[in-house]
C-alpha positions, 0 to 999 in steps of 0.5 A, a space after each residue: 164464786 163471788 158472793 160464796 163463803 169460803 168452804 173450809 174454816 180459817 186452820 184446815 181446809 177441807 179434804 177432797 176426793 174425786 172418783 170419775 172414771 173419765 179422766 178429763 172430767 175427773 182431771 178437770 174438776 180436780 184441777 177446778 175444786 184445787 183452785 177454790 181457798 179452803 179446799 185442797 183435793 186430796 187424790 183422785 182414782 178412776 173406778 170404785 175398788 180404787 175410790 174406797 182404798 183410798 177413801 181408807 187411808 187418806 180420811 178425806 172429809 168429803 168425796 165427790 163420787 161417780 156413780 157408773 163405772 167399770 168394776 165396781 160401781 159408785 153406788 156399791 163403792 159410796 156404801 163400803 166407804 160411809 161405812 168403813 168411815 162414817 166420818 167421810 162424806 159423800 156428793 154423789 156427782 153424776 148424769 143419771 137423774 133414775 129414781 133408782 139410781 137417786 135412792 140406790 146412792 141414798 140408800 148405800 150411805 150418800 148424802 149430796 147428789 147433784 147433776 154432772 150438770 151443777 155448777 161449780 158453786 152448787 159443787 162446792 157449797 155441796 160438798 161444804 154442807 156434807 162435809 158440815 153434816 147436812 145433806 144436799 140434793 136438787 130439788 126436784 130430787 129432794 121432793 122426790 126422795 121425801 115423797 118415796 121415804 115418807 111412806 116409811 122405812 124401805 120394806 122387801 117391796 123397796 129394796 134393792 131399787 137397781 133392780 127389775 121388778 122382773 129381777 127382784 121376784 127372782 131375787 125373793 125366790 133364790 132368798 126362799 131358797 128355790 133351784 134356778 128349775 124351780 124359779 122357771 116354773 112358778 114364774 113360767 121362764 125359760 131355765 136360761 131366762 133364770 140363768 141370765 136373771 140371776 147372773 144380772 142380780 150377782 152383778 147389781 148386788 156387787 155380789 160374787 155367789 148365790 149365797 151373797 145375795 141369798 144372806 143381802 137378800 133375806 137382809 132386806 126381807 126378802 124370802 120369808 
């Protein structure tokens, strides 16, 4: 950590929550961050649901968030945390450089996005920057995000980047009030394929039923 400024202020260290479903990585990162002057790890979580509960209870300065986890994933957990506690910063730390994952994280409220190959200094710098109200994305990711959002605000065609093109088509028709049979006829698909697509959409949107999916989709401009 030579040459790096101490992250926390003289009075109060930055409070960090570490979220990852792999215990070795999670515990290792917690120990690593806890050893840095100016940082204190106030908790760890193995899934999104626990992360949301801990973040609301502990009100950390920054949550270091994995994406792929069982149950509630890191994207939905980020959305819930930033909605409930806007003062909590989220740094996504993941293996995925996929555009859909990056944009989903940004839309969910993450202000930092690093790949798990990042070294300790990069992670600490990201935590410090996000805690101070800034945003941190790797150079390549930052360029792609800038290109993506330069086209203007997200509209129906860019909503829900976690969905495939076919799933977005199906969701658009669900939001328009179509039944599975009507969707199958409109898209020349079998009823079973439509059912599978609807199921995938509900899972990826982290909603429990069709009605909730319709609300989310219409809020994003689909189904018109």
